[in-house]
ROKE-687739 format. One record per residue (C-alpha): residue in three letters; x, y, z; residue number from 1. Coordinates in Angstrom, 1 decimal, padded with zeros to 4 digits, m for minus. Each point is the difference from the previous one (the first is absolute). Last residue first. Example, Ala and Ser with C-alpha at 12.3 -4.5 7.8 and 13.67 -1.06 7.14 Angstrom:
2
ATOM_ser_013.7_m001.1_007.1_2
ATOM_ala_m001.4_m003.4_000.7_1
***
This chain:
317
ATOM_ala_m003.8_114.6_083.7_317
ATOM_val_001.6_m002.9_m000.6_316
ATOM_trp_002.4_m002.3_002.5_315
ATOM_val_000.9_m003.1_m001.4_314
ATOM_gly_m000.6_m003.2_m001.4_313
ATOM_lys_m001.7_m003.5_000.9_312
ATOM_ala_m002.9_m000.9_m002.3_311
ATOM_leu_m003.4_000.3_002.1_310
ATOM_glu_m002.1_m003.6_m001.1_309
ATOM_arg_m002.6_000.3_m002.0_308
ATOM_lys_m004.0_000.1_000.8_307
ATOM_gly_m001.3_001.3_m003.4_306
ATOM_ile_m000.4_003.3_m001.3_305
ATOM_gln_m002.7_002.4_m000.5_304
ATOM_phe_001.0_003.6_000.4_303
ATOM_arg_003.5_m000.4_m001.2_302
ATOM_ala_m001.4_m002.3_m002.8_301
ATOM_met_m001.2_003.0_m002.0_300
ATOM_val_m003.3_m001.4_m000.9_299
ATOM_gly_m000.1_m003.3_001.6_298
ATOM_val_m003.0_m000.7_m002.2_297
ATOM_asp_m000.1_002.2_m002.8_296
ATOM_ser_001.2_m001.7_m003.0_295
ATOM_gly_m002.0_m003.3_001.0_294
ATOM_ser_m002.8_001.6_m000.9_293
ATOM_asn_m003.0_000.9_002.9_292
ATOM_ser_m000.4_003.8_m001.6_291
ATOM_arg_m001.5_002.6_001.9_290
ATOM_lys_m002.7_002.3_m001.2_289
ATOM_pro_m000.2_003.6_001.8_288
ATOM_asn_000.3_001.6_m003.2_287
ATOM_pro_001.6_003.1_000.7_286
ATOM_ala_m002.1_003.2_000.5_285
ATOM_pro_001.5_003.1_m002.2_284
ATOM_pro_003.3_001.3_000.7_283
ATOM_lys_000.9_001.4_003.2_282
ATOM_asn_001.8_003.2_000.4_281
ATOM_ala_004.1_m000.1_000.4_280
ATOM_ser_001.3_m000.6_003.2_279
ATOM_lys_003.7_m001.2_m000.7_278
ATOM_ser_001.8_m002.9_m000.2_277
ATOM_asn_m001.4_m001.1_m003.6_276
ATOM_ala_m003.0_m002.0_001.1_275
ATOM_phe_m000.6_002.5_003.0_274
ATOM_thr_m003.7_000.5_m000.5_273
ATOM_phe_m001.7_002.8_001.8_272
ATOM_gln_m003.2_000.5_002.0_271
ATOM_thr_001.5_m001.7_002.7_270
ATOM_asn_m000.3_m003.7_001.5_269
ATOM_gln_000.1_m002.6_m002.7_268
ATOM_gly_003.1_002.2_m001.8_267
ATOM_leu_001.8_000.3_003.3_266
ATOM_his_m000.1_m003.3_000.5_265
ATOM_tyr_001.5_m000.6_m003.2_264
ATOM_ala_002.6_002.2_000.4_263
ATOM_leu_000.7_m001.0_003.5_262
ATOM_ala_000.8_m003.7_m001.4_261
ATOM_tyr_001.7_000.7_m003.3_260
ATOM_phe_002.4_002.1_002.6_259
ATOM_thr_000.5_m002.7_002.2_258
ATOM_tyr_000.6_m002.4_m002.8_257
ATOM_ser_002.7_002.0_m001.8_256
ATOM_glu_001.4_000.1_003.5_255
ATOM_pro_000.5_m003.3_000.3_254
ATOM_asn_002.2_m000.4_m003.3_253
ATOM_gln_000.5_m003.7_m001.1_252
ATOM_ile_m003.5_000.2_m002.3_251
ATOM_ala_001.5_004.0_m001.4_250
ATOM_lys_003.4_m001.5_m001.8_249
ATOM_ala_m001.7_m002.7_m001.7_248
ATOM_thr_m003.1_002.6_m001.1_247
ATOM_gly_002.4_002.4_m001.4_246
ATOM_phe_000.6_002.7_002.5_245
ATOM_arg_m000.9_003.5_m001.1_244
ATOM_val_m002.7_000.8_002.4_243
ATOM_ile_002.5_m001.6_002.9_242
ATOM_ser_002.5_003.0_m000.8_241
ATOM_asn_m002.2_003.0_000.1_240
ATOM_leu_m001.7_m001.8_003.2_239
ATOM_ser_003.5_000.5_001.8_238
ATOM_tyr_000.3_m003.6_002.2_237
ATOM_ser_002.2_m001.5_m002.4_236
ATOM_his_001.6_m003.6_m000.8_235
ATOM_asp_m001.0_m001.3_003.7_234
ATOM_pro_001.1_m003.6_m000.1_233
ATOM_thr_m003.1_m002.3_m000.1_232
ATOM_gly_001.0_m003.6_m001.1_231
ATOM_ala_003.3_m000.5_002.6_230
ATOM_thr_m002.1_001.7_003.2_229
ATOM_gly_m002.6_m002.4_m000.4_228
ATOM_leu_m003.8_m000.3_m001.0_227
ATOM_val_m001.8_000.1_003.1_226
ATOM_leu_002.4_002.4_001.8_225
ATOM_his_001.4_002.4_m002.9_224
ATOM_phe_m003.9_000.8_m001.2_223
ATOM_met_m001.1_000.9_003.4_222
ATOM_glu_002.6_002.3_000.7_221
ATOM_his_m001.7_002.4_m002.4_220
ATOM_phe_m003.3_m000.3_001.7_219
ATOM_leu_001.9_000.5_003.2_218
ATOM_thr_001.4_003.3_m001.5_217
ATOM_leu_m003.9_000.8_m001.3_216
ATOM_ser_m001.0_000.6_003.4_215
ATOM_his_001.8_003.0_000.4_214
ATOM_val_m001.7_001.9_m002.4_213
ATOM_gln_000.9_001.3_m003.4_212
ATOM_leu_m002.2_002.4_m002.2_211
ATOM_thr_002.6_001.8_m001.8_210
ATOM_ser_001.3_m002.6_m002.1_209
ATOM_val_m003.3_m000.3_m001.1_208
ATOM_ser_000.4_002.9_m002.0_207
ATOM_val_m002.8_002.5_000.0_206
ATOM_lys_m000.6_001.4_m003.8_205
ATOM_glu_m003.3_000.3_000.7_204
ATOM_lys_m002.2_001.6_002.7_203
ATOM_thr_m001.5_m000.1_003.2_202
ATOM_val_002.0_m003.5_001.6_201
ATOM_ser_m000.5_000.0_004.0_200
ATOM_pro_003.5_m000.8_001.6_199
ATOM_val_000.0_m004.1_001.1_198
ATOM_asn_m000.6_000.3_003.8_197
ATOM_ala_m002.8_m002.9_m000.6_196
ATOM_leu_002.8_m002.5_m002.1_195
ATOM_thr_002.0_000.2_003.5_194
ATOM_asp_002.4_002.7_001.9_193
ATOM_gly_000.2_003.1_m002.0_192
ATOM_gln_003.1_001.2_m001.5_191
ATOM_thr_001.8_003.5_001.4_190
ATOM_ser_002.1_m002.0_002.6_189
ATOM_ser_001.3_m002.1_m002.5_188
ATOM_phe_001.3_m003.4_001.4_187
ATOM_asn_003.4_000.0_001.5_186
ATOM_asp_m000.6_m000.2_004.0_185
ATOM_ile_m002.4_m003.4_m001.1_184
ATOM_cys_002.8_m002.0_m001.7_183
ATOM_leu_m001.8_m003.2_m001.0_182
ATOM_thr_001.8_m003.6_000.4_181
ATOM_val_m001.7_m002.9_m001.4_180
ATOM_thr_001.4_m003.5_001.0_179
ATOM_ser_000.2_m003.3_m001.8_178
ATOM_pro_m001.0_m003.1_002.5_177
ATOM_ala_002.4_m001.9_m000.3_176
ATOM_thr_002.9_002.3_m000.8_175
ATOM_gln_002.0_000.9_m003.0_174
ATOM_asp_m003.2_001.7_m001.4_173
ATOM_gln_000.2_004.0_000.6_172
ATOM_thr_m002.3_002.4_m000.6_171
ATOM_ala_000.6_003.9_000.5_170
ATOM_ala_m001.6_003.3_000.9_169
ATOM_leu_000.5_003.8_m000.3_168
ATOM_asn_003.3_000.9_m001.0_167
ATOM_glu_000.9_003.4_m000.5_166
ATOM_lys_000.6_000.9_002.8_165
ATOM_asp_003.1_m002.3_000.6_164
ATOM_ser_000.0_m001.0_003.6_163
ATOM_cys_m002.6_m002.7_m000.7_162
ATOM_tyr_002.7_m002.2_m001.6_161
ATOM_asp_002.3_m000.1_002.8_160
ATOM_gly_003.2_m000.7_m000.5_159
ATOM_ser_002.2_m003.1_m001.4_158
ATOM_asp_m000.9_m001.3_m003.2_157
ATOM_ala_m002.2_m002.9_000.7_156
ATOM_lys_000.3_m003.9_000.6_155
ATOM_leu_m002.9_m001.5_002.5_154
ATOM_tyr_000.6_m002.6_003.1_153
ATOM_gln_m002.9_m001.3_001.8_152
ATOM_arg_m001.8_000.6_003.2_151
ATOM_leu_m002.8_001.6_m001.3_150
ATOM_asp_m000.4_002.9_002.5_149
ATOM_asp_003.6_000.0_001.0_148
ATOM_ser_001.2_000.3_m003.3_147
ATOM_trp_004.1_m000.5_m000.9_146
ATOM_phe_001.5_002.1_m002.5_145
ATOM_pro_002.7_m001.5_m001.8_144
ATOM_val_001.9_002.6_m002.8_143
ATOM_leu_m000.3_000.0_m003.6_142
ATOM_gly_003.0_000.7_m002.1_141
ATOM_asn_m000.7_m002.3_m002.9_140
ATOM_thr_001.7_m003.6_001.3_139
ATOM_asp_m002.4_m000.6_002.6_138
ATOM_arg_000.8_m002.6_002.6_137
ATOM_ser_m002.3_m002.9_000.4_136
ATOM_phe_m001.8_000.1_003.4_135
ATOM_ile_000.6_m002.4_002.7_134
ATOM_asp_004.1_m000.4_m000.2_133
ATOM_gln_m000.1_003.7_m001.6_132
ATOM_val_m001.5_001.3_002.9_131
ATOM_lys_002.1_m001.7_002.7_130
ATOM_lys_m000.3_m003.1_002.2_129
ATOM_gln_001.1_000.3_003.4_128
ATOM_asp_m001.8_m003.4_000.9_127
ATOM_thr_m002.2_002.2_002.7_126
ATOM_arg_m001.1_002.1_m002.4_125
ATOM_pro_m000.9_003.6_000.7_124
ATOM_leu_m003.6_000.6_001.1_123
ATOM_gly_m003.4_000.0_m002.0_122
ATOM_thr_m001.1_m003.2_001.6_121
ATOM_ala_m001.2_m002.1_m002.9_120
ATOM_asp_002.1_001.8_m003.1_119
ATOM_asp_003.1_000.3_001.9_118
ATOM_phe_002.5_002.8_m000.2_117
ATOM_ala_002.9_m000.1_m001.7_116
ATOM_ile_003.6_000.8_001.1_115
ATOM_asp_001.5_002.5_m002.1_114
ATOM_asp_002.1_m001.2_m003.1_113
ATOM_trp_m002.5_001.4_m002.5_112
ATOM_lys_000.1_003.4_001.9_111
ATOM_gln_m003.6_000.9_001.3_110
ATOM_lys_m002.7_002.6_m000.2_109
ATOM_lys_m002.8_m000.9_002.7_108
ATOM_met_m003.7_000.4_m001.1_107
ATOM_asn_m003.0_001.7_001.7_106
ATOM_leu_m001.9_m000.5_m003.3_105
ATOM_val_m000.8_003.9_m000.4_104
ATOM_asp_003.2_000.9_001.8_103
ATOM_asn_002.3_m001.8_m002.5_102
ATOM_val_m002.0_000.5_m003.4_101
ATOM_gln_002.4_m001.5_m002.4_100
ATOM_gly_001.6_002.0_m002.8_99
ATOM_ile_m001.2_m000.5_m003.9_98
ATOM_pro_000.4_m003.0_m002.0_97
ATOM_gly_m001.3_000.3_m003.3_96
ATOM_gly_m017.9_m006.1_m009.4_95
ATOM_ala_m000.6_002.5_m002.2_94
ATOM_arg_m000.2_m002.3_m002.8_93
ATOM_thr_m003.1_m001.4_000.7_92
ATOM_ala_m001.6_003.6_m001.3_91
ATOM_asp_000.8_m001.6_m003.1_90
ATOM_gly_m000.3_003.0_m002.5_89
ATOM_gln_m002.7_001.3_m002.5_88
ATOM_pro_m000.5_003.0_002.0_87
ATOM_gly_003.7_000.2_000.3_86
ATOM_ile_001.9_m001.0_003.2_85
ATOM_ser_003.1_002.6_000.8_84
ATOM_phe_m000.2_m000.5_003.3_83
ATOM_phe_m001.2_003.3_001.5_82
ATOM_thr_m001.2_001.9_m002.6_81
ATOM_gln_m001.2_m003.1_m002.1_80
ATOM_leu_m001.4_m001.6_003.0_79
ATOM_tyr_m002.3_003.1_000.8_78
ATOM_lys_m001.0_000.3_m003.1_77
ATOM_arg_m002.0_m003.7_000.1_76
ATOM_ser_m001.9_001.9_002.7_75
ATOM_asp_m000.8_002.9_m002.2_74
ATOM_gln_m001.1_m001.7_m003.1_73
ATOM_asp_m002.0_m003.1_002.0_72
ATOM_thr_001.2_m003.6_000.6_71
ATOM_ala_000.2_m000.1_003.9_70
ATOM_ala_002.2_m002.6_000.9_69
ATOM_ala_003.0_002.0_001.0_68
ATOM_gly_m003.0_002.5_001.7_67
ATOM_ser_m001.2_m002.9_002.1_66
ATOM_ser_003.3_m001.3_001.5_65
ATOM_ala_001.0_003.7_000.5_64
ATOM_leu_m002.8_000.6_001.9_63
ATOM_ser_001.0_m002.8_002.1_62
ATOM_ala_003.3_000.4_000.7_61
ATOM_leu_m000.4_003.7_001.0_60
ATOM_thr_m002.8_m000.5_002.8_59
ATOM_leu_002.0_m002.6_000.8_58
ATOM_thr_003.0_002.0_000.7_57
ATOM_asp_m002.2_003.1_001.5_56
ATOM_ala_m000.9_m003.0_002.3_55
ATOM_phe_003.4_m000.5_000.9_54
ATOM_trp_001.1_004.0_000.4_53
ATOM_gly_m003.2_000.4_002.3_52
ATOM_asp_001.2_m002.5_002.2_51
ATOM_ile_003.2_000.7_000.1_50
ATOM_asn_m000.9_003.7_001.1_49
ATOM_lys_002.9_000.7_002.8_48
ATOM_gly_m000.6_000.0_003.5_47
ATOM_asp_002.0_m003.2_000.9_46
ATOM_cys_002.1_m001.6_m002.9_45
ATOM_gly_003.6_m000.4_001.8_44
ATOM_gly_002.8_000.7_m001.6_43
ATOM_lys_002.5_000.1_002.6_42
ATOM_thr_m001.8_001.9_002.6_41
ATOM_thr_m004.1_000.5_m000.4_40
ATOM_gly_m001.1_m003.5_001.0_39
ATOM_ala_m001.4_m003.0_m002.1_38
ATOM_lys_001.7_m001.3_m003.4_37
ATOM_val_m003.1_m000.9_m002.4_36
ATOM_glu_m000.5_m003.9_m000.9_35
ATOM_phe_m001.1_000.3_m003.1_34
ATOM_val_m003.3_m001.6_m001.9_33
ATOM_asp_m002.9_m000.6_002.1_32
ATOM_gly_001.8_003.1_002.3_31
ATOM_val_m000.8_002.1_m003.0_30
ATOM_ser_m003.4_m000.8_000.2_29
ATOM_ile_m002.4_m002.1_m002.5_28
ATOM_gly_m003.9_000.1_000.9_27
ATOM_gln_m000.5_000.3_m003.9_26
ATOM_ile_001.6_m001.3_m003.1_25
ATOM_ala_m002.1_001.0_m003.5_24
ATOM_pro_003.1_000.8_m002.1_23
ATOM_thr_001.9_m003.3_000.6_22
ATOM_ser_003.6_m000.3_m001.6_21
ATOM_leu_002.0_002.9_001.8_20
ATOM_val_m001.9_m001.1_004.0_19
ATOM_leu_000.0_m003.7_m001.1_18
ATOM_val_004.0_000.3_m000.8_17
ATOM_ile_000.4_001.5_003.6_16
ATOM_val_m002.1_m002.5_001.3_15
ATOM_ala_002.7_m002.6_m001.6_14
ATOM_arg_002.7_002.0_001.9_13
ATOM_ala_m001.4_m000.2_003.3_12
ATOM_ile_m000.5_m003.4_m000.1_11
ATOM_gln_003.7_m000.5_m000.5_10
ATOM_ser_000.1_001.7_003.1_9
ATOM_ala_000.3_003.4_001.9_8
ATOM_pro_000.4_002.6_m002.9_7
ATOM_phe_001.9_002.8_001.4_6
ATOM_ile_m000.6_003.4_000.7_5
ATOM_phe_002.5_002.7_000.7_4
ATOM_leu_000.0_003.3_001.5_3
ATOM_ser_002.5_003.2_m000.1_2
ATOM_met_000.9_002.9_002.2_1
***
């Protein structure tokens, strides 16, 4: 089984931006930002820890934003590791189609010359118009799908995205509202659920890549959702690759932010620093002073972004 979540309105999109840009937000729940699909079939979320995962996104966004604005040597090292932003660098710089999720979005695959569905009734159109008459035909091999949940058509590869066990989630912004799909059955059974379940770290040289939890998947997808899929290509999910990216590539890559936020969280909540992506004994206590200079405001713009419309794009994981 899979599940999907989608923003309820333009207001919800603004709330998402607010969540990612305001460290001190209190009282925001997942229902304030997303319309969560109910039920236990066809992608329903009942019985899943959506509230816990969403709470973790708030925690990570808040902490990462504070860390990016910090001026102590250890905090700046995190930016060097995950974004190639050096100690004197301007931290404000950190600012492919995939398959469709048929079962999750309760979608029907159609042919371009099939009778189209009516977005008002959800039934086949009485005027006999075909899909290609009301939804522009694709010339790149994608096929049309009708979503009963969204009452809209989407173009995608033929098949069910979550049936590939390597796929964990996907975000698409073809529709209004956009959607986030989480492939729950594909989540690793060896991982914890939330940040509270991160394995204990008791020694040095433990890689942040071994300390993953399920809530990080939603955190990753939030960057696709808020910034738009076109501007957030998944260059890599591999930590080994990410720490070798230059800044230009890293700031587009959602998993770079995910690793950065988790590493900084662990550095603040364990006896170790993860500034080099692996646990190490902490340096002397950092200077707690925060700079109010313009270059530190909006540090890593993907954590502190202004309200913007979502660009139309394709599915990304």
